[in-house]
C-alpha positions as CSV (number, residue, x, y, z in Angstrom):
1,M,-9.5,-14.1,5.9
2,D,-9.9,-10.4,5.1
3,I,-8.1,-7.4,6.5
4,E,-10.6,-4.8,7.7
5,V,-9.8,-1.2,8.0
6,F,-11.9,1.2,10.1
7,P,-12.1,5.0,10.1
8,D,-10.6,5.2,13.7
9,G,-7.3,3.8,12.4
10,I,-7.8,0.3,13.6
11,V,-7.3,-2.8,11.4
12,R,-8.8,-6.1,12.4
13,F,-7.4,-9.3,11.1
14,A,-7.3,-12.9,12.4
15,G,-8.7,-11.9,15.8
16,R,-6.1,-9.2,16.3
17,A,-6.4,-5.4,16.2
18,F,-3.6,-3.1,14.9
19,A,-3.3,0.7,15.1
20,V,-2.5,2.0,11.6
21,S,-2.0,5.4,9.9
22,L,-4.5,6.3,7.1
23,G,-4.5,8.9,4.4
24,R,-4.3,12.6,5.5
25,A,-7.8,13.2,4.0
26,G,-9.3,10.2,5.8
27,M,-11.3,7.6,3.9
28,V,-12.8,8.6,0.5
29,A,-15.4,6.9,-1.6
30,D,-14.5,8.7,-4.8
31,K,-10.7,8.4,-4.9
32,R,-8.7,10.9,-7.0
33,E,-5.0,11.2,-7.7
34,G,-3.3,13.3,-5.1
35,D,-6.4,13.7,-2.8
36,G,-4.6,12.1,0.2
37,G,-7.6,9.8,0.8
38,T,-7.6,6.1,1.6
39,P,-10.0,4.5,-0.9
40,V,-13.2,2.9,0.5
41,G,-13.9,-0.5,-0.9
42,T,-12.8,-4.1,-1.1
43,W,-9.5,-4.6,-2.8
44,P,-7.3,-7.7,-3.6
45,L,-3.7,-7.9,-2.5
46,R,-1.4,-8.3,-5.4
47,R,2.2,-8.7,-4.3
48,V,4.8,-7.8,-1.7
49,F,8.0,-5.8,-2.2
50,Y,10.8,-5.5,0.4
51,R,14.2,-3.8,0.8
52,P,16.7,-6.7,0.8
53,D,19.4,-4.6,2.4
54,R,17.2,-3.9,5.4
55,L,14.9,-6.9,5.8
56,A,14.8,-10.6,4.9
57,A,12.2,-11.8,2.5
58,P,8.9,-12.0,4.5
59,A,7.0,-15.2,4.9
60,C,3.9,-14.7,2.8
61,A,1.3,-16.4,0.6
62,L,1.6,-13.5,-1.9
63,P,4.4,-13.2,-4.5
64,V,7.4,-11.6,-2.8
65,T,10.0,-9.5,-4.8
66,P,13.0,-7.5,-3.6
67,I,13.0,-3.8,-4.4
68,A,16.0,-2.5,-6.4
69,P,17.4,1.1,-6.5
70,D,15.9,1.6,-9.9
71,D,12.3,0.6,-9.0
72,G,9.6,3.2,-9.2
73,W,5.8,3.5,-9.5
74,C,4.1,5.7,-12.1
75,D,1.6,8.3,-10.7
76,A,1.2,10.3,-13.9
77,P,-2.5,9.9,-14.9
78,E,-1.7,10.8,-18.6
79,H,1.0,8.2,-18.9
80,P,0.3,4.7,-20.3
81,A,2.2,3.2,-17.3
82,Y,-0.1,4.9,-14.8
83,N,-0.4,3.0,-11.5
84,R,2.2,0.5,-12.6
85,P,5.7,-0.3,-11.5
86,V,8.4,1.4,-13.7
87,R,12.2,1.5,-13.9
88,L,14.1,4.6,-13.1
89,P,15.0,7.0,-14.5
90,F,11.5,7.5,-15.8
91,P,10.3,10.5,-17.8
92,A,6.8,11.0,-16.2
93,S,5.8,11.6,-12.5
94,H,6.6,8.7,-10.3
95,E,7.4,7.5,-6.8
96,A,10.8,6.0,-6.0
97,M,10.3,2.6,-4.3
98,W,13.9,2.6,-2.9
99,R,13.6,5.3,-0.3
100,E,16.0,6.9,2.3
101,D,13.3,6.6,5.0
102,H,11.9,3.2,6.0
103,L,8.3,3.6,4.7
104,Y,8.7,1.3,1.7
105,D,11.1,-1.3,3.3
106,L,8.0,-3.5,3.2
107,V,5.2,-2.8,0.7
108,V,2.0,-4.7,-0.1
109,V,0.5,-3.6,-3.5
110,V,-3.3,-3.2,-3.1
111,G,-5.3,-3.9,-6.2
112,H,-6.9,-0.5,-6.3
113,N,-7.5,1.0,-9.8
114,D,-5.3,-1.5,-11.5
115,D,-7.5,-3.7,-13.7
116,P,-7.3,-1.6,-15.8
117,P,-6.0,1.7,-14.3
118,L,-8.3,4.6,-15.0
119,P,-6.5,7.9,-15.4
120,G,-6.8,10.1,-12.3
121,R,-8.6,7.5,-10.1
122,G,-5.6,7.0,-7.8
123,S,-2.3,5.2,-7.8
124,A,0.3,3.6,-5.5
125,I,-2.2,2.4,-2.9
126,F,-0.1,0.2,-0.6
127,L,0.1,-1.3,2.8
128,H,3.5,-0.1,4.0
129,L,5.4,0.9,7.2
130,K,4.5,3.8,9.4
131,R,6.4,7.1,9.8
132,P,8.3,7.2,13.1
133,D,5.8,9.9,14.3
134,G,2.8,7.8,13.2
135,G,1.7,10.6,10.9
136,P,-0.8,10.2,8.0
137,T,-0.1,8.7,4.6
138,A,-0.8,10.0,1.1
139,G,-3.7,7.5,0.9
140,C,-2.2,4.2,2.0
141,V,-2.5,2.1,5.2
142,A,0.7,2.1,7.2
143,F,1.6,-0.4,9.9
144,G,4.3,-0.9,12.5
145,Q,6.9,-3.3,11.0
146,D,6.3,-6.1,13.4
147,D,2.5,-5.9,12.8
148,L,2.9,-5.9,9.1
149,L,5.3,-8.9,9.2
150,W,2.8,-10.8,11.4
151,L,-0.1,-10.0,9.1
152,L,1.8,-11.1,6.0
153,A,2.7,-14.4,7.7
154,H,-1.0,-15.1,8.4
155,L,-2.9,-13.9,5.3
156,S,-3.8,-16.2,2.4
157,A,-3.4,-15.6,-1.3
158,D,-7.1,-14.6,-1.5
159,S,-7.2,-12.3,1.5
160,R,-8.6,-8.9,0.6
161,L,-8.3,-5.4,2.1
162,I,-11.8,-4.0,3.1
163,V,-11.7,-0.3,3.8
164,H,-14.9,0.6,5.7
165,A,-16.3,4.2,5.8
166,G,-18.3,5.5,8.6
167,V,-18.5,2.3,10.6
């Protein structure tokens, strides 16, 4: 069963609808690093990361890994580790996965631009938790914690994320 994302900020999955936050630039067909857009297309789901000091490991058909304080994600298009997990400290531009806020307490890695990564075509596209104010993301799809935990418990290893544009 696939997870469908619509431009109005609604996700449909397994007969349920979830209000989500999308990228600040909306949905984009031609994803570029730093553009703030949620990439349109059909994407596999790779794995789940979670903050073990804040949550128990979620029930999920995907591989589940705890986040450590030295986990990061490379977002430097010119670096060979672009759009890959890295260990901190890291010399190139990156995101810290262990954050003070709660956005990355639960993260699903979306298989966007990762097989292989093409420089500048977008990195760190995740399903993750919403900001307290429900504000936009940098290009990801953000859920309420209870909604994302329910979704994880019900998806299969071959579930995909389908981001629709203009539907």
